[in-house]
Backbone bond lengths (Angstrom), bond angles and torsions (degrees), N, CA, C in turn:
res aa  C-N    CA-C-N  psi(-1)  N-CA   C-N-CA  omega(-1)  CA-C   N-CA-C  phi
1 M - - - 1.441 - - 1.522 109.34 -
2 A 1.319 117.39 121.65 1.464 122.05 -176.60 1.524 109.83 -82.33
3 K 1.304 114.95 136.22 1.461 120.22 177.39 1.515 109.55 -87.29
4 T 1.303 115.77 135.36 1.463 119.49 174.12 1.521 107.80 -105.17
5 T 1.305 115.45 130.79 1.457 118.93 179.27 1.519 109.07 -82.12
6 P 1.329 117.28 128.74 1.457 118.72 179.17 1.520 111.21 -68.21
7 I 1.319 115.42 146.33 1.456 120.36 178.44 1.518 108.25 -72.44
8 A 1.320 115.09 125.49 1.463 119.20 -177.71 1.528 109.98 -69.38
9 A 1.295 114.91 133.67 1.468 120.66 178.50 1.520 109.14 -80.60
10 I 1.301 115.79 144.96 1.460 122.14 177.57 1.521 106.46 -100.16
11 L 1.327 116.71 127.31 1.453 121.63 -174.01 1.515 111.62 -106.02
12 G 1.323 115.18 149.97 1.464 121.96 174.89 1.520 108.92 -152.28
13 T 1.326 116.26 139.96 1.458 120.73 179.33 1.509 109.20 -117.22
14 G 1.323 116.39 133.18 1.455 121.43 178.08 1.514 110.59 -124.44
15 R 1.323 115.91 144.40 1.463 120.85 177.90 1.515 109.71 -132.89
16 R 1.348 115.50 145.44 1.456 121.80 176.45 1.516 107.28 -156.73
17 K 1.331 117.41 128.02 1.462 122.57 -174.30 1.531 108.16 53.15
18 T 1.316 119.64 -118.49 1.468 119.87 177.52 1.525 111.58 -107.68
19 S 1.320 117.61 14.13 1.464 122.12 -178.90 1.517 110.81 -93.12
20 V 1.326 114.94 147.20 1.464 122.09 176.29 1.517 107.36 -131.77
21 A 1.336 116.84 134.10 1.461 121.38 177.21 1.526 108.64 -127.07
22 R 1.330 115.77 123.60 1.466 121.19 175.20 1.525 107.75 -102.25
23 V 1.320 115.78 118.36 1.464 122.76 -171.95 1.524 109.38 -109.55
24 K 1.352 115.78 134.29 1.452 121.89 177.93 1.528 108.10 -122.66
25 L 1.319 117.43 117.15 1.466 123.44 -179.21 1.528 109.33 -102.39
26 V 1.333 116.49 130.74 1.460 122.49 175.37 1.523 106.94 -133.63
27 P 1.329 119.79 133.73 1.464 119.97 177.14 1.529 110.49 -54.71
28 G 1.333 116.32 132.10 1.458 120.19 -175.93 1.508 112.73 -172.39
29 S 1.346 116.03 -143.23 1.456 121.00 -170.71 1.525 114.36 -112.35
30 G 1.327 119.00 3.94 1.460 120.44 176.23 1.515 115.62 103.05
31 I 1.334 117.65 18.90 1.461 121.14 178.08 1.526 108.29 -81.52
32 I 1.341 116.58 129.36 1.467 120.83 -179.32 1.524 108.45 -121.81
33 I 1.339 115.59 120.03 1.457 122.66 -178.71 1.528 108.74 -117.63
34 V 1.351 116.39 128.88 1.459 122.06 176.25 1.519 107.67 -120.69
35 N 1.323 117.20 118.96 1.474 122.45 179.67 1.531 111.61 48.51
36 D 1.330 116.00 49.74 1.468 124.42 177.76 1.531 114.35 63.52
37 K 1.333 117.93 21.74 1.464 122.45 174.40 1.521 108.20 -128.74
38 K 1.336 116.74 155.50 1.461 119.78 172.21 1.522 107.69 -66.03
39 I 1.326 116.06 148.16 1.469 119.43 -174.30 1.525 112.15 -62.31
40 K 1.333 117.88 -31.42 1.471 120.10 179.13 1.527 111.87 -70.37
41 D 1.334 116.74 -25.63 1.461 120.42 176.16 1.532 111.06 -83.30
42 Y 1.328 116.92 -25.71 1.466 120.87 -178.26 1.527 111.36 -84.38
43 L 1.332 116.32 -51.47 1.471 121.10 177.14 1.526 107.17 -99.56
44 T 1.319 116.76 93.67 1.464 120.47 -172.74 1.523 112.88 -83.72
45 V 1.327 118.27 -20.64 1.466 121.28 179.23 1.537 108.02 -81.66
46 P 1.338 118.41 125.05 1.473 120.61 -175.79 1.531 113.93 -57.27
47 T 1.335 118.23 -37.22 1.469 119.33 -179.28 1.528 111.36 -66.76
48 Q 1.334 117.15 -36.75 1.462 120.45 177.07 1.523 110.55 -66.31
49 L 1.314 116.71 -41.83 1.462 121.77 179.59 1.530 110.66 -63.10
50 D 1.331 116.75 -46.20 1.466 120.94 178.78 1.521 111.20 -62.76
51 H 1.330 116.24 -40.53 1.468 121.25 179.88 1.521 110.43 -63.43
52 A 1.330 117.54 -43.77 1.463 121.95 -177.99 1.532 112.12 -67.00
53 L 1.327 116.66 -35.37 1.474 120.58 -175.96 1.526 113.39 -94.05
54 E 1.307 117.57 4.81 1.470 121.88 -177.80 1.537 114.08 -55.30
55 P 1.344 120.19 -41.62 1.472 118.86 179.00 1.519 113.44 -61.67
56 L 1.339 117.27 -35.15 1.468 120.23 179.28 1.522 111.25 -68.04
57 H 1.338 117.33 -40.29 1.462 120.58 179.28 1.526 111.36 -70.57
58 A 1.331 117.39 -35.47 1.462 120.76 -178.96 1.530 111.92 -68.59
59 T 1.333 116.88 -30.66 1.466 120.43 -177.54 1.533 112.78 -104.49
60 D 1.334 117.71 5.12 1.475 122.76 -179.61 1.530 112.32 55.51
61 T 1.321 117.18 45.79 1.466 121.85 179.57 1.529 111.61 -122.00
62 V 1.330 116.79 29.37 1.466 120.93 -175.17 1.527 111.35 -62.44
63 K 1.318 118.93 -44.38 1.461 122.37 -176.22 1.534 113.34 -101.12
64 K 1.319 118.22 12.61 1.466 120.52 -176.22 1.522 114.08 -95.03
65 Y 1.348 117.51 -22.33 1.459 120.00 -174.65 1.519 111.15 -129.71
66 D 1.335 115.53 144.33 1.452 122.19 165.73 1.516 105.53 -92.04
67 I 1.332 116.61 132.44 1.458 120.60 -174.04 1.518 109.09 -122.54
68 S 1.322 114.74 130.32 1.454 122.01 175.58 1.527 107.62 -116.86
69 I 1.334 116.79 126.77 1.460 121.23 -173.55 1.522 109.66 -127.97
70 V 1.331 115.39 136.95 1.465 121.84 170.18 1.516 105.85 -114.62
71 A 1.341 116.73 112.73 1.463 122.06 -178.62 1.514 108.38 -114.33
72 E 1.342 115.78 135.59 1.459 119.17 179.92 1.519 110.34 -148.18
73 G 1.321 115.10 156.01 1.453 121.47 176.90 1.514 112.49 82.14
74 G 1.335 115.84 155.56 1.458 121.19 175.08 1.510 113.26 67.32
75 G 1.319 115.22 -159.69 1.461 122.06 179.40 1.514 110.85 -109.35
76 M 1.317 115.51 -171.40 1.461 120.06 -175.03 1.525 112.15 -70.54
77 N 1.340 118.77 -36.10 1.463 119.96 177.40 1.515 111.02 -65.03
78 G 1.318 116.49 -43.60 1.460 120.54 178.29 1.511 111.50 -63.53
79 Q 1.321 116.91 -40.24 1.458 120.14 179.32 1.523 111.36 -68.23
80 A 1.325 117.47 -36.92 1.473 120.02 176.92 1.529 110.13 -62.62
81 G 1.331 117.44 -41.90 1.461 120.92 177.16 1.518 112.10 -66.08
82 A 1.327 117.07 -37.51 1.460 121.01 177.96 1.526 110.97 -67.51
83 I 1.323 116.65 -39.54 1.469 121.03 177.88 1.526 109.65 -63.59
84 R 1.319 117.09 -41.99 1.467 121.85 179.04 1.527 111.47 -58.65
85 L 1.326 116.36 -47.52 1.466 120.30 -180.00 1.521 111.04 -67.44
86 G 1.332 117.14 -40.04 1.464 120.49 179.02 1.521 112.40 -63.27
87 I 1.326 117.09 -42.79 1.465 120.88 178.29 1.524 110.17 -65.18
88 A 1.337 116.61 -42.83 1.468 120.31 -179.95 1.530 111.03 -62.01
89 R 1.317 117.16 -42.25 1.473 120.38 179.53 1.520 111.62 -67.72
90 A 1.332 117.36 -38.08 1.460 120.70 178.06 1.531 110.73 -67.15
91 L 1.342 117.06 -41.37 1.470 120.35 177.16 1.522 111.05 -62.97
92 L 1.320 116.51 -37.04 1.464 120.81 177.95 1.522 110.53 -63.71
93 S 1.336 117.45 -39.82 1.464 121.16 177.13 1.522 111.15 -67.05
94 A 1.338 116.24 -36.77 1.464 120.70 -178.52 1.526 111.89 -73.64
95 M 1.347 115.87 -43.90 1.465 120.57 -176.30 1.530 108.65 -135.60
96 A 1.299 117.15 104.65 1.472 121.72 -177.05 1.530 111.98 -65.19
97 E 1.326 117.97 -23.28 1.471 120.83 -178.05 1.528 112.66 -71.43
98 T 1.323 117.79 -11.98 1.466 120.50 178.41 1.528 112.55 -80.95
99 K 1.316 117.76 -4.74 1.463 120.99 -174.22 1.529 112.85 -59.37
100 T 1.336 117.55 -43.46 1.464 120.12 -176.78 1.531 111.16 -64.84
101 V 1.335 117.02 -40.24 1.467 120.95 -179.99 1.526 110.17 -67.37
102 L 1.334 116.07 -47.35 1.464 120.05 -177.77 1.524 111.66 -67.13
103 R 1.319 116.93 -39.57 1.469 120.86 -179.40 1.533 110.44 -68.00
104 A 1.333 116.84 -40.25 1.468 120.70 -178.90 1.534 111.47 -63.26
105 K 1.335 117.05 -33.73 1.465 120.33 179.67 1.523 112.60 -91.00
106 G 1.332 117.70 4.97 1.459 122.01 175.61 1.513 114.72 73.09
107 M 1.316 117.68 25.47 1.461 120.61 -176.51 1.518 113.88 -88.55
108 L 1.329 117.79 -10.89 1.461 120.13 179.71 1.522 112.13 -99.24
109 T 1.324 117.24 1.06 1.455 121.59 -179.14 1.519 109.46 -96.53
110 R 1.324 116.49 127.65 1.459 120.96 178.28 1.518 108.66 -76.43
111 D 1.333 116.37 128.98 1.456 121.30 177.86 1.527 107.40 -79.96
112 S 1.328 116.99 107.84 1.458 121.70 -170.12 1.521 113.70 -88.08
113 R 1.333 117.41 2.95 1.463 119.05 -178.63 1.523 110.59 -66.94
114 M 1.340 114.70 127.27 1.458 121.04 -179.16 1.520 109.12 -124.72
115 R 1.304 116.45 166.00 1.446 122.63 176.40 1.519 108.89 -70.28
116 E 1.331 115.61 136.00 1.460 120.03 178.68 1.523 109.25 -80.02
117 R 1.316 116.60 139.62 1.462 119.23 -175.05 1.523 111.87 -74.25
118 K 1.325 115.65 154.92 1.449 122.16 176.57 1.523 108.85 -74.24
119 K 1.341 116.48 138.40 1.458 120.77 178.58 1.529 109.94 -98.80
120 Y 1.326 115.58 150.74 1.466 120.09 179.48 1.527 109.76 -69.26
121 G 1.317 116.58 150.54 1.458 121.35 -179.44 1.512 113.50 75.67
122 Q 1.329 117.13 8.92 1.465 122.14 179.70 1.523 108.27 -136.12
123 P 1.341 117.58 155.96 1.462 118.58 178.32 1.532 113.72 -78.49
124 G 1.327 117.85 -15.89 1.461 120.88 -179.21 1.511 110.38 -153.61
125 A 1.325 116.66 -161.57 1.453 120.88 -177.77 1.531 111.51 -69.61
126 R 1.323 116.40 -43.25 1.466 120.68 -178.23 1.524 113.15 -121.06
127 K 1.316 116.71 -23.44 1.467 120.56 -177.00 1.526 110.41 -66.03
128 R 1.318 115.47 144.21 1.462 121.89 177.66 1.524 109.03 -112.90
129 F 1.326 115.70 154.76 1.467 119.48 171.59 1.516 108.64 -66.95
130 Q 1.325 116.97 151.76 1.456 121.20 -176.91 1.535 110.66 -64.97
131 F 1.324 115.80 132.32 1.468 121.24 179.92 1.520 108.99 -82.21
132 S 1.318 115.46 134.28 1.460 120.86 177.02 1.533 108.45 -123.77
133 K 1.312 116.82 118.74 1.467 120.21 -178.56 1.527 110.54 -71.31
134 R 1.325 115.96 -35.64 1.482 119.65 -179.78 1.506 111.11 -124.78
């Protein structure tokens, strides 16, 4: 009985706001699954879908890999940004020649903007209670 060696998956992790996406790339036909759903069913807003798949379109690898993603935390915009970074990092691990394209379009840079915390004695991070002179 001949042993077949499994194709090693290429991993990439992306983060955005409080979202984390763990991306697994395997050579295949272009099937993308996020949390056991097709990506079009998971990211229903077209701009979020386009944003998440931008690294694949920039490197012309849309139909070359099957992608499995576990996304958690935050909201859908944050998860779309995390998926984008995770896919870009996984593509970089798979093909080092994509670095110049991905770097030029800013896809390898983690967006570090986070929500500012609420301060005590205030209703929000920056908002103040209404001042009353009398």
